[in-house]
Backbone as CSV, one residue per row, in Angstrom:
resi,resn,N_x,N_y,N_z,CA_x,CA_y,CA_z,C_x,C_y,C_z
1,UNK,-80.582,-70.839,-72.332,-81.936,-70.382,-72.045,-81.816,-69.093,-73.210
2,UNK,-82.514,-68.772,-74.235,-82.582,-68.443,-75.352,-83.886,-66.870,-74.795
3,UNK,-83.598,-65.848,-75.914,-84.379,-64.904,-75.756,-83.695,-64.063,-74.743
4,UNK,-84.571,-62.856,-74.664,-84.041,-61.936,-73.317,-84.094,-62.351,-72.397
5,UNK,-83.940,-61.744,-71.136,-84.462,-61.397,-69.522,-85.013,-60.704,-69.258
6,UNK,-86.478,-60.362,-69.891,-87.118,-58.747,-69.547,-88.419,-58.839,-69.718
7,UNK,-88.734,-57.890,-68.642,-90.213,-57.508,-68.948,-90.716,-56.473,-68.649
8,UNK,-92.212,-56.131,-69.163,-92.584,-54.236,-68.690,-93.969,-55.049,-68.077
9,UNK,-93.864,-54.141,-67.545,-95.703,-54.974,-67.078,-96.259,-53.183,-65.934
10,UNK,-97.239,-52.788,-65.760,-98.305,-51.880,-65.335,-99.333,-52.269,-64.788
11,UNK,-99.388,-51.322,-63.591,-100.837,-51.696,-62.533,-101.198,-50.828,-62.380
12,UNK,-102.388,-50.504,-62.498,-103.105,-49.485,-61.841,-104.343,-49.623,-60.557
13,UNK,-103.813,-49.211,-59.637,-105.342,-49.346,-58.700,-106.035,-48.337,-58.282
14,UNK,-106.709,-47.926,-57.579,-107.395,-46.744,-56.588,-106.211,-46.177,-56.056
15,UNK,-105.409,-46.883,-55.363,-104.417,-45.871,-54.469,-103.112,-46.173,-55.374
16,UNK,-102.746,-46.884,-56.111,-101.742,-46.530,-57.148,-101.807,-46.607,-58.940
17,UNK,-100.606,-46.190,-58.608,-100.100,-46.569,-60.408,-98.990,-46.786,-60.710
18,UNK,-97.971,-48.565,-60.909,-97.200,-48.780,-60.792,-96.657,-49.240,-62.510
19,UNK,-95.936,-48.647,-62.607,-94.879,-49.115,-64.022,-93.789,-49.995,-63.614
20,UNK,-93.589,-50.877,-64.071,-91.723,-51.689,-64.239,-91.313,-51.916,-65.069
21,UNK,-90.169,-52.031,-65.472,-89.727,-52.292,-66.789,-87.922,-52.997,-65.531
22,UNK,-87.881,-54.543,-66.178,-86.847,-54.990,-65.889,-85.733,-55.577,-66.446
23,UNK,-84.895,-55.758,-66.783,-83.692,-56.624,-67.322,-82.181,-57.404,-66.840
24,UNK,-82.641,-59.164,-66.544,-81.811,-59.360,-65.276,-80.843,-59.233,-65.665
25,UNK,-80.043,-59.033,-66.520,-78.914,-58.866,-67.443,-78.292,-57.620,-67.056
26,UNK,-78.837,-56.908,-66.892,-78.546,-54.951,-66.993,-79.275,-53.703,-67.565
27,UNK,-78.667,-53.092,-67.048,-79.247,-51.872,-67.902,-79.257,-50.838,-67.301
28,UNK,-79.774,-50.102,-67.574,-80.319,-48.734,-67.058,-80.853,-49.140,-65.582
29,UNK,-80.995,-47.778,-64.319,-81.328,-48.009,-63.587,-81.780,-46.266,-63.364
30,UNK,-83.103,-46.285,-63.347,-84.247,-45.263,-62.781,-85.502,-45.367,-61.963
31,UNK,-85.320,-45.336,-60.919,-86.579,-45.379,-59.985,-87.226,-44.323,-59.452
32,UNK,-88.541,-44.433,-59.378,-89.485,-43.110,-58.943,-90.640,-43.572,-58.306
33,UNK,-90.558,-43.653,-56.468,-91.803,-43.944,-56.222,-92.457,-42.503,-55.473
34,UNK,-91.855,-41.988,-55.254,-92.121,-40.972,-53.896,-92.166,-40.824,-52.661
35,UNK,-90.868,-41.672,-52.394,-90.230,-42.228,-51.018,-88.782,-42.559,-51.258
36,UNK,-88.801,-41.290,-50.553,-86.660,-41.164,-51.049,-86.690,-42.335,-50.597
37,UNK,-86.388,-43.214,-49.468,-85.676,-44.045,-48.742,-85.808,-45.183,-49.315
38,UNK,-86.978,-45.650,-49.886,-87.371,-46.666,-51.039,-86.824,-46.243,-51.966
39,UNK,-86.808,-45.271,-52.612,-86.264,-45.348,-54.057,-84.841,-45.600,-53.596
40,UNK,-84.196,-45.245,-52.784,-82.319,-45.894,-52.612,-82.822,-46.947,-52.122
41,UNK,-83.373,-47.992,-51.887,-83.622,-49.154,-50.950,-83.632,-50.150,-52.404
42,UNK,-84.693,-49.666,-53.615,-84.930,-50.291,-54.551,-83.969,-50.264,-56.010
43,UNK,-82.813,-48.342,-55.691,-81.763,-48.219,-56.257,-80.756,-49.501,-56.489
44,UNK,-80.349,-49.597,-54.404,-79.283,-51.085,-53.687,-79.606,-51.813,-54.657
45,UNK,-80.945,-52.610,-54.909,-81.947,-54.068,-55.184,-81.019,-54.143,-56.119
46,UNK,-80.884,-53.101,-57.649,-81.117,-52.678,-58.675,-79.683,-53.079,-59.099
47,UNK,-78.402,-52.241,-58.166,-77.167,-52.039,-58.607,-76.695,-52.731,-58.259
48,UNK,-76.794,-54.074,-56.269,-75.998,-55.147,-56.263,-76.737,-56.301,-56.941
49,UNK,-77.854,-56.185,-57.817,-78.428,-57.507,-58.020,-78.085,-57.702,-59.759
50,UNK,-77.261,-56.463,-60.319,-76.748,-56.331,-61.493,-78.281,-56.099,-63.031
51,UNK,-79.082,-56.009,-62.274,-80.304,-55.825,-62.812,-80.395,-54.385,-63.418
52,UNK,-81.459,-54.051,-64.832,-81.549,-52.804,-65.300,-83.005,-52.809,-64.698
53,UNK,-83.607,-51.618,-64.488,-84.620,-51.415,-63.623,-85.168,-49.800,-63.580
54,UNK,-86.489,-49.769,-63.995,-86.939,-48.916,-64.404,-88.394,-48.849,-63.596
55,UNK,-88.671,-48.620,-62.238,-89.556,-48.283,-61.732,-90.431,-46.747,-61.547
56,UNK,-91.419,-46.200,-62.054,-92.319,-45.688,-61.806,-93.721,-45.615,-60.932
57,UNK,-93.855,-44.951,-59.833,-94.777,-45.354,-58.632,-95.237,-44.343,-58.756
58,UNK,-96.802,-43.811,-58.203,-97.063,-43.129,-57.950,-98.406,-43.474,-56.967
59,UNK,-98.684,-43.139,-56.018,-99.524,-44.183,-54.572,-99.648,-42.977,-54.002
60,UNK,-100.630,-43.635,-53.086,-101.540,-42.558,-52.325,-101.178,-41.898,-51.029
61,UNK,-99.428,-41.297,-51.399,-98.880,-40.762,-50.176,-99.709,-40.110,-48.856
62,UNK,-100.485,-39.332,-49.491,-100.817,-38.292,-47.778,-101.936,-39.659,-47.093
63,UNK,-101.891,-40.620,-47.941,-101.990,-41.825,-46.467,-100.959,-42.268,-45.824
64,UNK,-100.419,-42.832,-46.916,-99.021,-43.625,-45.967,-98.485,-44.439,-47.114
65,UNK,-97.646,-44.742,-46.890,-96.148,-45.747,-47.863,-96.920,-46.893,-48.466
66,UNK,-97.939,-47.553,-47.582,-97.821,-49.068,-47.577,-98.634,-48.950,-48.999
67,UNK,-99.250,-48.646,-49.954,-99.951,-49.080,-50.561,-98.482,-48.986,-51.738
68,UNK,-98.093,-47.841,-51.652,-97.267,-47.602,-52.641,-95.885,-48.190,-52.619
69,UNK,-95.386,-49.302,-51.317,-94.112,-50.165,-51.104,-95.331,-51.535,-51.578
70,UNK,-95.977,-51.995,-50.962,-96.457,-53.351,-51.652,-96.930,-53.582,-52.798
71,UNK,-97.993,-52.682,-53.476,-98.127,-52.456,-55.209,-96.335,-52.640,-55.813
72,UNK,-95.725,-51.925,-55.542,-94.428,-51.536,-56.409,-93.654,-52.949,-55.944
73,UNK,-94.050,-53.795,-55.052,-93.041,-55.121,-54.720,-94.160,-56.278,-55.844
74,UNK,-95.664,-55.866,-55.588,-95.902,-56.847,-56.609,-95.719,-56.955,-57.768
75,UNK,-95.867,-55.583,-58.459,-95.321,-55.434,-60.025,-93.812,-55.934,-60.210
76,UNK,-93.028,-55.480,-59.560,-91.401,-56.175,-59.203,-91.637,-57.559,-59.335
77,UNK,-92.315,-58.333,-57.997,-92.248,-59.595,-58.798,-92.544,-60.357,-59.574
78,UNK,-93.607,-59.956,-60.002,-94.685,-60.107,-61.440,-93.773,-60.290,-62.162
79,UNK,-92.869,-59.334,-62.667,-91.695,-58.660,-63.470,-90.611,-59.852,-63.761
80,UNK,-90.047,-59.903,-62.710,-89.075,-60.615,-62.062,-89.460,-62.565,-62.699
81,UNK,-90.886,-62.757,-62.581,-91.298,-64.254,-62.495,-91.902,-63.839,-63.859
82,UNK,-91.718,-62.863,-64.685,-91.915,-63.382,-65.768,-90.884,-63.174,-67.487
83,UNK,-89.727,-62.175,-66.702,-88.270,-62.197,-67.411,-87.961,-63.822,-67.005
84,UNK,-87.472,-64.221,-65.744,-87.436,-65.689,-66.046,-87.755,-66.211,-66.617
85,UNK,-89.162,-66.489,-67.520,-89.431,-67.454,-68.528,-89.742,-68.923,-67.514
86,UNK,-89.121,-69.704,-68.004,-88.894,-71.034,-67.636,-88.227,-71.546,-66.544
87,UNK,-87.158,-70.636,-66.596,-86.607,-70.680,-65.644,-85.388,-71.547,-65.867
88,UNK,-85.885,-71.905,-67.399,-84.400,-72.629,-67.744,-82.922,-73.000,-67.780
89,UNK,-82.107,-73.056,-67.127,-80.778,-73.040,-66.991,-80.052,-72.444,-65.743
90,UNK,-80.907,-71.559,-65.013,-80.786,-71.173,-64.205,-80.213,-71.696,-62.916
91,UNK,-79.561,-70.796,-62.074,-79.109,-71.442,-60.635,-80.101,-71.851,-59.784
92,UNK,-81.436,-71.301,-59.532,-82.196,-71.433,-59.018,-81.788,-70.817,-57.610
93,UNK,-81.019,-70.966,-56.966,-80.554,-70.667,-55.488,-79.743,-69.914,-55.726
94,UNK,-80.091,-69.273,-54.484,-78.820,-67.572,-54.068,-79.059,-67.890,-52.763
95,UNK,-77.635,-67.232,-52.423,-77.424,-66.726,-50.465,-76.629,-65.679,-50.999
96,UNK,-77.015,-64.788,-49.534,-75.874,-63.871,-49.414,-75.854,-63.183,-48.618
97,UNK,-74.640,-62.633,-47.718,-74.836,-62.357,-46.084,-74.242,-60.945,-45.950
98,UNK,-74.934,-59.740,-46.068,-74.676,-58.674,-46.096,-74.173,-57.888,-44.716
99,UNK,-72.778,-57.408,-44.343,-72.789,-56.247,-43.221,-72.958,-55.048,-43.795
100,UNK,-73.825,-54.182,-42.701,-73.497,-52.818,-43.078,-73.707,-51.991,-41.461
101,UNK,-72.049,-51.500,-40.966,-71.663,-51.225,-40.280,-72.164,-52.541,-39.470
102,UNK,-72.744,-52.218,-38.169,-73.312,-52.656,-37.126,-74.025,-53.654,-37.649
103,UNK,-74.756,-53.686,-38.495,-76.036,-54.945,-39.228,-75.494,-55.948,-40.003
104,UNK,-76.113,-57.498,-39.828,-75.574,-58.065,-40.627,-76.762,-58.811,-40.671
105,UNK,-77.671,-59.141,-42.172,-78.514,-59.365,-42.857,-78.133,-60.795,-43.656
106,UNK,-79.076,-61.774,-43.607,-78.699,-63.130,-44.500,-79.663,-63.265,-45.470
107,UNK,-79.714,-63.359,-46.386,-80.620,-63.623,-47.526,-80.400,-64.708,-47.755
108,UNK,-81.502,-66.181,-48.686,-81.643,-67.179,-48.965,-82.884,-66.887,-49.947
109,UNK,-82.249,-67.129,-51.272,-83.699,-67.549,-51.890,-84.198,-68.531,-52.937
110,UNK,-84.684,-69.632,-52.936,-85.498,-70.044,-54.124,-86.067,-69.796,-54.990
111,UNK,-86.216,-69.750,-56.235,-87.012,-69.362,-56.780,-87.524,-71.267,-57.704
112,UNK,-88.073,-70.995,-56.734,-88.768,-72.495,-57.066,-90.027,-72.498,-57.668
113,UNK,-90.971,-71.217,-57.403,-92.128,-71.490,-57.689,-93.678,-71.011,-56.572
114,UNK,-92.550,-71.533,-55.619,-93.228,-71.964,-54.243,-93.000,-70.511,-53.580
115,UNK,-94.140,-70.062,-53.152,-93.996,-68.956,-52.632,-93.827,-68.877,-50.981
116,UNK,-93.464,-68.479,-50.103,-92.768,-68.408,-48.718,-92.086,-67.239,-48.368
117,UNK,-92.504,-66.701,-47.726,-91.116,-65.934,-46.489,-91.440,-66.511,-45.590
118,UNK,-89.936,-66.114,-45.050,-89.273,-66.048,-43.420,-88.365,-64.306,-43.354
119,UNK,-89.272,-64.240,-42.066,-88.704,-62.411,-42.334,-88.490,-62.223,-40.946
120,UNK,-86.691,-62.365,-40.261,-86.518,-62.118,-38.915,-85.745,-61.175,-38.600
121,UNK,-86.653,-59.792,-38.322,-85.491,-58.483,-38.174,-86.447,-57.739,-37.358
122,UNK,-86.071,-56.982,-36.736,-86.036,-55.814,-35.544,-85.359,-54.839,-36.021
123,UNK,-86.477,-53.697,-36.155,-86.232,-52.382,-36.043,-86.194,-51.435,-34.763
124,UNK,-85.249,-50.532,-34.544,-85.415,-50.068,-33.470,-86.232,-48.640,-33.545
125,UNK,-85.884,-48.287,-34.887,-86.849,-46.870,-35.458,-88.444,-47.411,-35.781
126,UNK,-88.980,-46.636,-35.660,-90.600,-47.038,-36.674,-90.270,-46.265,-37.862
127,UNK,-89.443,-45.107,-37.987,-89.300,-44.899,-39.297,-87.863,-44.389,-39.644
128,UNK,-87.798,-44.648,-41.353,-86.465,-44.188,-41.610,-86.462,-43.165,-42.729
129,UNK,-86.094,-41.880,-42.462,-86.477,-40.737,-43.280,-88.301,-40.848,-42.969
130,UNK,-89.232,-40.908,-44.049,-90.632,-40.569,-44.369,-90.772,-42.318,-44.675
131,UNK,-90.189,-43.184,-44.202,-90.457,-44.754,-45.035,-90.844,-45.558,-43.234
132,UNK,-91.654,-46.172,-42.736,-92.054,-46.826,-41.788,-91.021,-48.060,-42.157
133,UNK,-90.502,-48.236,-41.001,-89.554,-49.757,-40.912,-90.753,-50.784,-41.248
134,UNK,-91.389,-51.164,-41.084,-92.545,-52.398,-41.023,-93.303,-52.732,-42.321
135,UNK,-92.673,-51.571,-43.099,-92.602,-51.859,-44.973,-91.309,-52.574,-45.698
136,UNK,-90.600,-53.030,-44.878,-89.362,-53.559,-45.369,-90.424,-55.334,-45.626
137,UNK,-90.694,-55.498,-44.735,-91.207,-57.025,-44.221,-92.451,-57.173,-45.708
138,UNK,-93.273,-56.043,-45.791,-94.565,-55.648,-46.526,-93.663,-55.764,-47.933
139,UNK,-92.548,-55.579,-47.965,-92.184,-55.445,-49.531,-91.391,-56.977,-49.764
140,UNK,-91.126,-57.097,-48.642,-90.195,-58.468,-49.283,-91.374,-60.021,-49.059
141,UNK,-92.453,-59.923,-48.768,-93.369,-60.508,-48.655,-94.202,-60.873,-50.199
142,UNK,-94.311,-59.374,-50.507,-95.302,-59.347,-51.894,-94.688,-59.755,-52.923
143,UNK,-93.456,-59.618,-52.921,-92.324,-59.820,-53.403,-92.264,-60.960,-53.842
144,UNK,-91.898,-61.258,-52.886,-91.761,-63.267,-52.889,-92.455,-63.938,-53.420
145,UNK,-93.964,-63.591,-53.012,-95.284,-64.116,-53.648,-95.695,-63.813,-54.689
146,UNK,-94.993,-62.518,-55.510,-95.677,-62.305,-56.684,-94.723,-63.139,-57.348
147,UNK,-93.511,-63.170,-57.130,-92.048,-64.040,-58.128,-91.999,-65.124,-58.392
148,UNK,-92.775,-65.696,-56.968,-92.732,-66.880,-57.055,-91.667,-67.877,-55.755
149,UNK,-91.370,-67.262,-55.091,-89.706,-67.304,-54.292,-90.139,-67.756,-53.330
150,UNK,-89.233,-68.352,-52.579,-89.312,-69.174,-51.115,-87.900,-67.673,-50.598
151,UNK,-88.241,-67.024,-49.730,-87.068,-66.174,-49.378,-87.192,-66.160,-47.745
152,UNK,-85.834,-66.333,-47.575,-85.497,-65.903,-46.017,-84.989,-64.940,-45.921
153,UNK,-85.086,-64.458,-45.212,-85.036,-62.892,-44.570,-84.205,-62.652,-43.241
154,UNK,-82.910,-63.333,-42.807,-82.135,-62.784,-40.947,-81.881,-62.047,-40.617
155,UNK,-81.657,-61.565,-40.300,-81.080,-60.235,-39.548,-80.235,-60.776,-38.114
156,UNK,-79.377,-61.221,-38.086,-78.318,-61.520,-36.980,-78.209,-60.686,-35.954
157,UNK,-77.759,-59.239,-35.965,-77.995,-57.998,-35.315,-77.972,-56.689,-36.012
158,UNK,-78.413,-55.722,-35.106,-78.479,-54.001,-36.005,-79.054,-53.430,-34.902
159,UNK,-78.643,-52.310,-34.655,-79.331,-51.243,-34.140,-79.962,-49.710,-34.962
160,UNK,-78.828,-49.523,-35.920,-79.224,-48.492,-36.939,-80.396,-48.826,-37.871
161,UNK,-81.874,-48.874,-37.840,-82.878,-49.231,-38.780,-82.539,-48.877,-40.105
162,UNK,-81.887,-47.652,-40.525,-81.393,-47.379,-42.086,-80.539,-48.786,-42.265
163,UNK,-79.402,-48.717,-41.556,-78.484,-50.258,-41.719,-79.038,-51.227,-42.330
164,UNK,-79.959,-51.920,-40.909,-80.755,-53.026,-41.062,-81.399,-53.540,-42.677
165,UNK,-82.434,-52.271,-42.741,-83.008,-51.975,-44.239,-81.958,-52.320,-45.315
166,UNK,-80.736,-51.356,-45.325,-80.378,-51.640,-46.721,-79.324,-53.206,-46.310
167,UNK,-78.976,-53.641,-45.523,-78.622,-55.500,-45.230,-79.424,-55.998,-46.077
168,UNK,-80.436,-56.218,-45.651,-81.754,-56.459,-46.546,-82.044,-56.504,-47.504
169,UNK,-82.166,-55.191,-48.515,-82.330,-55.403,-49.715,-80.552,-55.528,-50.250
170,UNK,-79.585,-55.394,-49.705,-78.865,-55.744,-50.499,-78.186,-57.338,-50.348
171,UNK,-78.575,-57.815,-49.384,-78.684,-59.206,-49.033,-79.489,-59.898,-50.190
172,UNK,-80.329,-58.847,-50.304,-81.128,-60.096,-50.749,-81.220,-59.861,-52.444
173,UNK,-80.823,-58.564,-52.645,-79.913,-58.717,-54.720,-79.034,-59.691,-54.628
174,UNK,-77.964,-59.466,-53.688,-77.036,-60.361,-53.842,-77.454,-61.992,-54.261
175,UNK,-77.649,-62.616,-53.671,-78.510,-63.993,-53.731,-79.607,-64.034,-54.476
176,UNK,-80.176,-62.828,-55.383,-80.880,-62.356,-56.725,-79.834,-63.283,-57.529
177,UNK,-79.021,-61.877,-57.679,-78.029,-62.385,-59.110,-77.334,-63.672,-58.745
178,UNK,-76.966,-64.190,-57.729,-76.484,-65.389,-57.493,-77.853,-66.558,-58.559
179,UNK,-79.061,-66.481,-58.107,-79.864,-67.675,-58.191,-80.724,-67.153,-59.645
180,UNK,-80.432,-66.191,-60.069,-80.839,-65.829,-61.384,-79.513,-66.270,-62.488
181,UNK,-78.540,-66.632,-61.994,-77.734,-66.292,-62.642,-77.768,-67.526,-63.676
182,UNK,-77.262,-68.119,-65.163,-77.206,-69.128,-65.685,-76.118,-69.887,-65.036
183,UNK,-76.822,-71.089,-65.178,-75.810,-71.953,-65.033,-74.284,-72.433,-66.283
184,UNK,-73.368,-73.042,-65.611,-71.822,-72.643,-66.447,-72.323,-73.078,-67.831
185,UNK,-73.357,-74.021,-68.027,-73.465,-74.620,-69.807,-74.372,-74.161,-70.668
186,UNK,-74.860,-72.738,-69.788,-76.369,-71.874,-70.040,-75.633,-71.305,-71.264
187,UNK,-76.613,-70.188,-71.884,-75.902,-69.084,-73.163,-76.097,-67.802,-72.847
């Protein structure tokens, strides 16, 4: 694979303004969305995937977090797709299981260009801080569809919604690290 695996993408709508800079091969991490728990999850995603990631999102949080989360996922997905280019020499598939205390999540990724999401998780609390638990699935859908991924996330069990969500994001991160990695004969 030649060249840097990076992308910078911005998107502005009536509800949000999002800019993402992504380096698949590492770098600084700087996340600011206005939603503390979401920042925590995106930081975990960057750290555990090994990605360099800067995200700056301003959204209509006076309404709720939906547009902020979904639009951030859209731009991040587009950035990943652009950074991968023609996907030459990537592993393509990735899988991870992550335990977070009492919760256990599995993620499987195929960087296939065929967008699909299977998401099986139940959250016991409607909110994690100021973050609506249902937005985990919305993030995963928007991210997968804009990145061109087939993504399966399955939570086998868990009680604490924070642990369940964090296990989902970290499982995705480790699966992405594997899938975006270069094959042994890659450069």
